[in-house]
Steps between C-alpha positions, in 0.01 A plus 500: 500500500604862449449782749596867529639563847476864616814675619601856586865424423463496120299696247271206429378179664723193492347269242554152640445147377411256779530125461295279730568125519244257353403386850470853639299515821436848642471347846816288494672491838808722516468621143700405192868585451534826306739548208547852364647471147629808317544541125798621302582836344282608207253222582168503682332289763388247241861392449495221758167385358648483149802315633271231636545554874135456592454203268800338664351575842172331405684191377737471795222553755274243334789251502566589867860593415458838670262628763220736386599866502378843394708688242476879471638671187486882514573735210784752528413767243837678506801313365810690610481666846668315784397492867634851566274654235204262495237431765403170342646311795302711746181443301559125514567497874244756617215434258530183292592258779233624743238483223594142413498397865155654547342359184653152479583211732876546518744433779615829652816359659847570367568126486240445230551814293744520210594765245663417168553648159687483173757756386377842624227320695775302672671829585183604680472161669851527644440859607175407674657197666782702655301818567212309662652175634229487766240454223661254259653167595603407145647696209525369144743684270462370146764646263538795735769767445392711806421869527794739527600523866327178607834333574552755778172398660612137492836586654324698774332187639822297518513320831125508558347186653407265212145468627450874451581479127296348218592174331635590157487303178677629188515369146629621164577369155858413414485748209306771683613848394476606866700201627789704638262716704332186635846377598563827686177439691614151595843626604340765722282238671805281557698790644214591733460139614141485374390148397349451154437237235621564145406311186639552150324358196557523126342814361499874454329802656173435319147370545570153361746449788257605775212311341706182506545531878165612638438157654849507655427836657173380650667189642773713658253733667281213618795313649603809693148572620495151649841548659390823664163383628481501883478165674 
């Protein structure tokens, strides 16, 4: 389904696609894990739909390979401003997340909330994960070169207790044009002592690469949701 979520942070509502699992129950105990997935530069919030993310979710849930989840895919209208110039991150945190939590049966705990994205969307995912670690337990950075200055934010949390930081999963194609920037991201995490998982697959910085791995992404998130669930 598609909804316009009001916000005072931007000059228009945040147009958002919301995926509900086939077995969706508005009264489910504890709510469903929530995955916020952000699109790439010059794309729109139908990108993850076109790449087959929701179709993969249907299939994996029906096969019981992943637990049911809610996927939220907001549209970032502007393509170039970073966190210092844009209030997109504030709109997501202050308006989109509260709206989703009010309207849908989603888990409101950090342990069952993830943010991921591809390319520029991955930049936002990393920024949100480190700027709001109390909100997101998992960050997915798919072919992510990072915003300028983000490495400093990562270095600033060096030495923090691991439980206060999100679990991070990173992937990129072996011929990705942004590969060196992804490597800088990995090096910064290593230097800061921040755990992460990294996967490299054949491919470039293009939709055919991300489309080929939508099921992988969903499995990764689902595995980490399970790991983080309280006893």
